[in-house]
C-alpha positions as CSV (number, residue, x, y, z in Angstrom):
1,M,-165.1,-60.6,73.7
2,E,-162.6,-59.7,76.4
3,Q,-159.6,-57.4,75.7
4,Q,-156.7,-59.7,74.9
5,V,-153.6,-59.1,77.0
6,K,-150.4,-60.9,76.0
7,P,-147.4,-61.6,78.2
8,Y,-144.9,-60.1,75.8
9,N,-144.9,-57.3,73.3
10,A,-144.6,-59.5,70.3
11,E,-146.5,-60.5,67.2
12,T,-146.7,-64.2,68.1
13,S,-150.0,-65.7,69.4
14,K,-151.0,-65.3,73.1
15,K,-150.9,-69.1,73.4
16,S,-147.2,-69.3,72.4
17,Q,-146.3,-66.4,74.6
18,V,-148.1,-67.9,77.6
19,E,-146.2,-71.1,77.1
20,D,-142.9,-69.3,76.9
21,M,-143.7,-67.2,80.0
22,F,-144.4,-70.2,82.1
23,D,-141.4,-72.1,80.8
24,N,-139.3,-69.0,81.9
25,I,-140.6,-68.8,85.4
26,A,-141.3,-72.5,86.1
27,G,-138.4,-72.9,88.6
28,K,-139.5,-70.0,90.8
29,Y,-143.3,-70.3,90.2
30,D,-144.3,-72.1,93.5
31,L,-142.1,-69.9,95.7
32,L,-143.5,-66.7,94.1
33,N,-147.1,-67.9,94.3
34,H,-147.0,-68.6,98.0
35,V,-144.9,-65.5,98.9
36,L,-147.0,-63.1,96.8
37,S,-150.3,-64.5,98.0
38,M,-149.1,-65.1,101.6
39,K,-150.2,-68.7,101.1
40,I,-153.9,-67.6,100.8
41,D,-153.9,-69.5,97.4
42,V,-153.6,-72.8,99.4
43,L,-156.9,-71.9,101.2
44,W,-158.6,-71.0,97.9
45,R,-157.7,-74.4,96.4
46,R,-158.9,-76.1,99.5
47,K,-162.3,-74.4,99.2
48,L,-162.5,-75.5,95.5
49,V,-161.7,-79.1,96.4
50,K,-164.3,-79.1,99.2
51,M,-166.9,-78.0,96.7
52,L,-165.8,-80.6,94.1
53,A,-165.7,-83.4,96.7
54,A,-169.5,-83.0,97.2
55,D,-169.9,-84.4,93.7
56,H,-168.0,-87.6,94.6
57,P,-165.9,-87.6,91.4
58,K,-164.0,-90.7,90.3
59,T,-162.2,-89.0,87.4
60,V,-161.1,-85.3,87.3
61,L,-159.3,-83.2,84.6
62,D,-157.2,-80.4,86.0
63,V,-156.6,-77.9,83.1
64,A,-153.7,-75.4,83.3
65,T,-152.4,-77.7,86.0
66,G,-149.0,-75.9,86.1
67,T,-146.8,-77.5,88.8
68,G,-149.7,-79.7,90.0
69,D,-150.7,-78.1,93.3
70,L,-154.4,-78.3,92.5
71,A,-154.2,-81.8,90.9
72,I,-152.5,-83.1,94.1
73,A,-155.1,-81.3,96.3
74,V,-158.0,-82.7,94.3
75,Q,-156.6,-86.3,94.5
76,R,-156.1,-86.1,98.2
77,G,-159.4,-84.4,98.8
78,T,-161.6,-86.7,96.6
79,G,-159.6,-89.9,96.0
80,A,-160.2,-89.4,92.3
81,D,-157.9,-90.3,89.4
82,V,-156.6,-87.0,88.1
83,V,-155.2,-85.9,84.7
84,G,-153.2,-82.7,84.9
85,L,-152.9,-80.9,81.5
86,D,-150.7,-77.8,80.7
87,L,-149.1,-76.0,77.8
88,S,-145.8,-75.6,79.5
89,Q,-143.5,-78.6,79.7
90,K,-141.2,-77.0,82.2
91,M,-144.1,-76.4,84.6
92,L,-145.2,-80.0,84.1
93,D,-141.7,-81.2,84.8
94,V,-141.9,-79.5,88.2
95,G,-145.3,-81.1,88.8
96,I,-144.2,-84.6,87.7
97,D,-141.4,-84.4,90.4
98,K,-144.0,-83.3,93.0
99,V,-146.3,-86.2,92.1
100,K,-143.4,-88.6,92.5
101,K,-142.4,-87.2,95.8
102,N,-146.0,-87.6,97.0
103,N,-146.1,-91.2,95.7
104,L,-149.1,-90.4,93.5
105,E,-147.9,-91.7,90.1
106,G,-150.7,-94.2,90.0
107,K,-153.4,-91.6,90.7
108,I,-152.2,-88.5,88.9
109,S,-150.9,-88.4,85.3
110,M,-149.4,-85.2,83.8
111,L,-150.0,-84.4,80.1
112,K,-148.8,-81.6,77.8
113,G,-151.8,-80.2,75.9
114,D,-153.9,-77.3,74.8
115,A,-157.0,-76.3,76.8
116,E,-158.7,-75.1,73.7
117,N,-158.2,-78.4,71.9
118,L,-158.5,-81.1,74.6
119,P,-157.4,-84.6,73.5
120,F,-160.3,-86.3,75.2
121,T,-163.7,-87.7,74.1
122,D,-167.0,-86.0,75.0
123,N,-168.5,-86.6,78.5
124,K,-165.3,-88.2,79.8
125,F,-164.7,-86.7,83.3
126,D,-166.8,-86.5,86.5
127,G,-165.3,-83.0,87.1
128,V,-163.0,-80.5,85.6
129,T,-161.0,-77.9,87.5
130,V,-158.9,-74.9,86.5
131,A,-157.0,-72.6,88.9
132,F,-155.7,-69.3,87.5
133,G,-155.7,-70.7,83.9
134,V,-158.8,-69.5,82.0
135,R,-157.4,-65.9,82.1
136,N,-154.6,-67.2,79.9
137,F,-156.8,-68.8,77.2
138,E,-156.3,-67.3,73.8
139,N,-160.0,-67.7,73.0
140,L,-161.9,-67.7,76.2
141,E,-165.2,-69.0,74.8
142,K,-163.5,-71.8,72.9
143,G,-161.7,-72.9,76.0
144,L,-164.8,-72.8,78.2
145,S,-166.7,-74.8,75.6
146,E,-164.0,-77.4,75.6
147,L,-164.2,-77.8,79.4
148,R,-167.9,-78.2,79.0
149,R,-167.5,-80.8,76.2
150,V,-165.3,-83.2,78.2
151,V,-167.3,-83.1,81.5
152,K,-170.2,-85.5,81.9
153,E,-173.8,-84.4,81.8
154,N,-175.1,-82.9,85.1
155,H,-171.5,-82.6,86.3
156,S,-169.6,-79.4,86.9
157,V,-166.5,-77.4,85.9
158,Y,-164.9,-75.5,88.8
159,I,-162.9,-72.4,87.9
160,L,-160.7,-70.5,90.4
161,E,-159.7,-67.2,89.0
162,F,-158.5,-63.7,90.1
163,S,-161.2,-61.1,90.2
164,K,-161.3,-57.5,91.7
165,V,-161.5,-56.4,95.3
166,Q,-164.6,-54.2,95.9
167,G,-165.0,-51.4,98.5
168,L,-162.5,-49.4,100.5
169,L,-159.7,-51.9,100.2
170,G,-159.9,-52.1,96.4
171,P,-157.5,-49.2,95.6
172,L,-155.0,-50.4,98.2
173,Y,-155.0,-53.9,96.9
174,M,-154.7,-52.7,93.3
175,F,-151.7,-50.5,94.3
176,Y,-150.0,-53.7,95.7
177,F,-151.1,-55.7,92.6
178,K,-149.8,-53.2,90.0
179,N,-146.7,-51.8,91.7
180,I,-145.3,-54.0,94.4
181,L,-146.1,-57.5,93.2
182,P,-144.5,-57.1,89.7
183,R,-141.2,-55.8,91.3
184,I,-141.0,-58.8,93.6
185,G,-141.8,-61.1,90.7
186,R,-139.1,-59.5,88.5
187,L,-136.5,-59.8,91.2
188,V,-137.1,-63.5,91.9
189,S,-138.1,-64.8,88.5
190,K,-135.8,-62.6,86.3
191,D,-138.7,-62.4,83.8
192,N,-139.4,-58.7,83.3
193,R,-142.8,-59.1,81.9
194,A,-144.4,-62.2,83.7
195,Y,-145.6,-60.4,86.8
196,T,-146.6,-57.2,84.9
197,Y,-148.8,-59.4,82.7
198,L,-150.6,-60.8,85.8
199,P,-152.2,-57.5,87.0
200,D,-152.7,-56.4,83.3
201,S,-154.5,-59.6,82.5
202,V,-156.6,-59.6,85.7
203,S,-157.7,-56.0,85.0
204,A,-158.9,-56.9,81.5
205,F,-160.6,-60.2,82.5
206,P,-164.4,-60.5,83.1
207,Y,-165.5,-61.5,86.6
208,G,-168.6,-62.0,88.6
209,E,-171.8,-61.5,86.6
210,K,-169.9,-60.9,83.3
211,M,-168.1,-64.2,83.6
212,K,-171.4,-66.0,84.6
213,K,-173.0,-64.6,81.4
214,I,-170.1,-65.9,79.3
215,L,-170.3,-69.4,80.8
216,L,-174.1,-69.5,80.2
217,S,-173.6,-68.3,76.6
218,V,-171.4,-71.2,75.8
219,G,-174.0,-73.7,77.0
220,Y,-173.7,-74.4,80.7
221,S,-177.1,-75.0,82.2
222,K,-176.4,-73.5,85.6
223,V,-173.7,-71.2,86.9
224,S,-173.0,-69.9,90.5
225,Y,-170.0,-68.2,91.9
226,T,-168.3,-67.6,95.3
227,R,-166.1,-64.6,96.1
228,L,-163.1,-65.3,98.2
229,S,-161.0,-62.9,100.3
230,L,-163.1,-59.8,99.6
231,G,-163.1,-60.6,95.9
232,I,-159.4,-61.1,95.3
233,A,-160.4,-64.4,93.7
234,T,-163.7,-66.1,92.7
235,I,-164.7,-69.7,92.3
236,Y,-167.2,-70.4,89.5
237,K,-169.2,-73.6,89.4
238,A,-170.6,-74.2,85.9
239,T,-172.8,-77.3,85.5
240,K,-173.3,-79.0,82.1
């Protein structure tokens, strides 16, 4: 079981704190994401969509959809009907506006919901995606099991998540991640904890072989992963 890191120093559940945190930063989330990652996150999402497109999905669930960047990229890259689901209504509100601006209301629907209790029948979707969301699950194994439950047999769940840079650049990147990134995040978002939680949660989260073992332990038949940008992020493909 991974060490549980919560956004705020409070007795409430991680789930409710994650919801509050994303409600707090929703208005600045996209700006910060692109600035802090120097827009590399766009390339990472593009890579995930390319992998998913090879499965020719007709229906896709995007969990922890946030402001909808991955949902929109998935729809454009695959032509699938996409359901975006998130805990934070304020993040969804930003995403709903984005979907309207892109004239995709008929192809993408946005829904408030809990990744650990998905409101869908078994074997419903041709593919499931999650970008930077599984790290925020209160119960990782339960959430991963739910993703597996709703994807069809012989279809895959694609998870894009932060990992750890290996080699000589590792210490340099961790200095940026732990010291500079939180300061910029605090200045722009006005949430003192949100961008301290990010490096803390990444440090505590399993990645690579450890994450692969967890995915296999909850019932996926085959798991592979691809490191991106020297290991800053990783895409996991877990097949039911």
